[in-house]
C-alpha positions, 0 to 999 in steps of 0.5 A: 547790581548788588546794591539794587538786588538787596532792596525789596520790591517796593524800594527797587520799583521806586529806584528803577522809576528814577533811573535812566534807561541806559543805566539800567540796561548797562546793569542788566547786560551781564545779570542772571536770568532771575535778576533780569526777570525781577527788573522787568517785572518791576519796571513799568512797561514803557520803561522796560521798552526804553531799556531794551532799546539801550541793550545790544540786540542779541541781549534784548532778544534773549530777555524777550525769550524769557517773557510769557506770550501775553507779555510779549504781546503787551511789550510789542504793542508798547513799541513805537513803530520804527523801533518795533521794525528794528527789533522784529527784524532783528530776529530770523525770518520764521520768528518774525512771522510768529511775532507779527501774529502777536500784534493787533491787525492794524499794527501788523499791517502797518508794520508789514508795509514799514518792513517792505521798504528798501533799507536805503530809503528814508521810509524805512526809519519813519514812524507812523505814531503821529497826530493829525487834525482836520483844518475845520477843527477849532482850537478847543477841538484840537486840544481835546483830540490830543488829550483824549485820542493821542497814545503814549508813543505818538509824536505830539510836538507837532500836529499835522493838519489835513484837509477833507481829502487827507492831504497835508496842508500844514502843521501846528506846534504843541506849544502854539497850541497850549498858548493859543486863545479859545478865540483864535483859529486853527489856521492862525497857528498853522505853519505851511509845510514846504519841506517834506520827505517822500517814500522815494527819498534815500537816506542820504536825501533825508540827512541832507534835508534835516541838515539844511532846514534844521527841523525836529521832524519831517513828514513823509508824504505819498504821491497824493500828498497824504502823510504816511509817517514821520521821521524825527532828527533823533531817528536820523542822528541814530542812523548817522552814528551807526553809519559813521561807526560802520564807515570808520571800521571799513576805513580801518580795513575790517570790512563788515565788522560784526561783534558777534562773529567769532575770530575764525569767521573774521580771519576767513574774511580777511585772509585772502587778501592778505595772502594776495598781499604776500604774493605781490610782496614776493614780486616786489622782492623779485623786482629789487633783484632785477635792480640789483646793479643799480643799487650797488652802483647808486648806494644814495638811492637806499637813503631816500627809499623810505620817503618814496614808499611813504609818500606813495602810501600816503596819497594812496590812502587818502584817495582810497578813503575818499572813494570808499566813503563815497561808495558807502554813501551812494555818491558815485551812483551813475556814470556822471558822478563817477567820472566827476569824482575820478577827474577831481581826485586825479587832478588833486593828485597831479597837483599834490604829486608835482608840489611834493615832487618839487619839494623832494627835489629841493630838499634832497638836492640841499641834503646831497650837497652837504653829505657825500653819498658817493661819486654821483652828481647830487643834481642827478640824484635829486632829479631821480628822487623828485621825478620818482616822487611825482610819478609814484605819488600820482600812480598811487593816487590813481590806484586809490581812486580806480581800485575800489570802483573796480572792486565794487563793480566786481561785486567784491567788498572794496573795504576789505580788499582795498587796504592790503592790495593798495598798500602792496601795489603802491610799493610795487609802483613806486619802486618800479618807478624809483629804480627804473628812473635811476637806472635810466639816468645813471646806468644807460 
């Protein structure tokens, strides 16, 4: 930043014009207010908007507060509609109303409509910056319309063709329009649109359509087949990245992680489930005391205890990860989807438990045949280990499926609670099965 600030205004303005918005944003994040305002003053308005989109929301809000009201109006008008919605909704409700009052009437109305859509619908990320042309237009008319009427933020890679009732009938690409001859008809370069989004499509529906049809843009249509917005592949990719990061945070057991929240708040969020985990571990300690005689009589059980606990934890973690991921992606909505997922995961649990159980039986029998671990039969010890692996792993797999679903129905965030609970319950069930079977075989 120091190397930039020593430049005079003319040189700095020229340098900023050549820099990528991300690089400018990186330098602005920790700069002083005076430095920030100098950079904003010397950047073109559209470049400033691009820089703001690269900044963390709390930083961009701070910079925005430094602008005059006139600058704020100009700034907000330069945003694309989907980015403007994201920016405005990052403020408190009262301030959002103030920001809406700074917009022109048409843009304010369009933005209010965009803000009214459910956050789980694809319409929530659509943009209204698109270009339409009537089907009876000529190539010359269309070219003139693009040059004279389209704005800086309008998406012009695809131009949408509408009929006299404003219903969408197709689209043309800018490349085809530029390549067309004056004698060509608009119909000859118009592609029919068979794939589109609707206002009722969820975000997941939108992802799948982009994935299946590999389109750079899809129109969003209402019930009358009129185009109300567009969603670009970049918009979808940004949301997918954000959701992927959120899913990773949830898989690690930190729940709704918020970078801006302090350590105390995060601690309070996680603490109750850690306390529950401590209490469950006390139950495990009491359980071990019940099986004290078994442990004394069959010392070899200690040798294989880590394997029993580890395998139960591994299969439980797999089941819970898949279940939470599907809950986050709304793939378990409805009884049918829920039953299908439960049945599939339990079947996987059965197959893996039997396979690992048999493998554990054979390996432990082989080891115990060569290592003297007391007077007990290696075969009986191997049977104990194998059946315990089967039982413990299946119970853990089932717990990994049911616990997140139950917590979700109880309106408890399964991403925070499931990790501590499932790990402790896995140990509890695995030890109960292990020492229970050993007691039945060797002491009764």
